[in-house]
C-alpha positions in Angstrom: 43.3 -1.5 -15.0 40.6 -1.9 -12.4 39.8 -5.3 -11.0 36.4 -6.8 -10.3 36.2 -8.6 -7.0 33.4 -11.1 -6.3 32.6 -12.0 -2.8 30.4 -15.1 -3.3 29.5 -15.4 0.4 28.3 -11.8 0.5 26.4 -12.3 -2.7 24.7 -15.4 -1.4 23.8 -13.5 1.7 22.3 -10.7 -0.3 20.3 -13.2 -2.3 19.0 -14.8 0.9 18.0 -11.3 2.0 15.9 -10.9 -1.1 14.2 -14.2 -0.3 13.3 -12.8 3.1 12.0 -9.6 1.6 9.8 -11.6 -0.8 8.4 -13.5 2.1 7.8 -10.2 3.9 5.9 -8.8 1.0 3.7 -12.0 0.8 2.9 -11.6 4.6 2.0 -8.0 4.1 -0.2 -9.0 1.1 -2.0 -11.4 3.3 -2.6 -8.7 5.9 -3.9 -6.4 3.2 -6.3 -9.0 2.0 -7.6 -9.6 5.5 -8.1 -5.8 5.9 -10.0 -5.6 2.7 -12.1 -8.6 3.7 -13.0 -6.9 7.0 -13.7 -3.6 5.3 -15.9 -5.5 2.7 -18.3 -6.4 5.5 -18.8 -2.7 6.4 -19.5 -1.2 2.9 -22.4 -1.8 0.6 -23.3 -0.6 -2.9 -20.9 1.7 -4.7 -18.6 1.9 -1.7 -18.2 -1.9 -1.7 -17.6 -1.9 -5.5 -15.0 0.9 -5.2 -13.3 -1.0 -2.3 -13.2 -4.2 -4.3 -11.7 -2.4 -7.3 -9.1 -0.8 -5.0 -8.2 -4.2 -3.7 -7.9 -5.7 -7.2 -5.6 -2.8 -8.2 -3.4 -3.2 -5.2 -3.3 -6.9 -5.7 -2.2 -6.5 -9.3 0.5 -4.1 -8.2 1.7 -6.6 -5.6 1.7 -9.3 -8.3 3.9 -7.2 -10.5 6.2 -6.4 -7.6 6.5 -10.1 -6.6 7.0 -11.2 -10.3 9.7 -8.6 -10.8 11.5 -9.6 -7.6 11.4 -13.2 -8.6 12.8 -12.6 -12.1 15.5 -10.3 -10.7 16.5 -12.8 -8.0 16.6 -15.6 -10.6 18.8 -13.5 -12.8 21.1 -12.7 -9.9 21.3 -16.4 -8.9 22.1 -17.4 -12.4 24.8 -14.7 -12.6 26.3 -15.9 -9.3 26.4 -19.5 -10.5 28.0 -18.4 -13.8 30.7 -16.4 -12.0 31.4 -19.2 -9.5 31.8 -21.7 -12.4 34.1 -19.3 -14.2 36.1 -18.8 -11.0 36.4 -22.6 -10.6 37.4 -22.9 -14.3 40.1 -20.2 -13.9 41.4 -21.7 -10.7 41.7 -25.1 -12.3 44.0 -23.6 -15.0 46.7 -23.1 -12.4 
């Protein structure tokens, strides 16, 4: 029979890493917005419209990425809490 080992400290550390990654994505997103804003001052007409559309598309993709990361992180945090509660319950049985 194989055993499952939970290292709660390592799991929490990994969840903290995800938080840092989300912050990093948000910083990059801000940089991308600034870049598009600067480029928007250069282009006119169809070029400006295409640039704005590209920015909206990229922004939507980043929204999806950030939302998926948030949902996944929440699920992982909930699972971590469930496993810790189960571990405490099992330990109290001794």
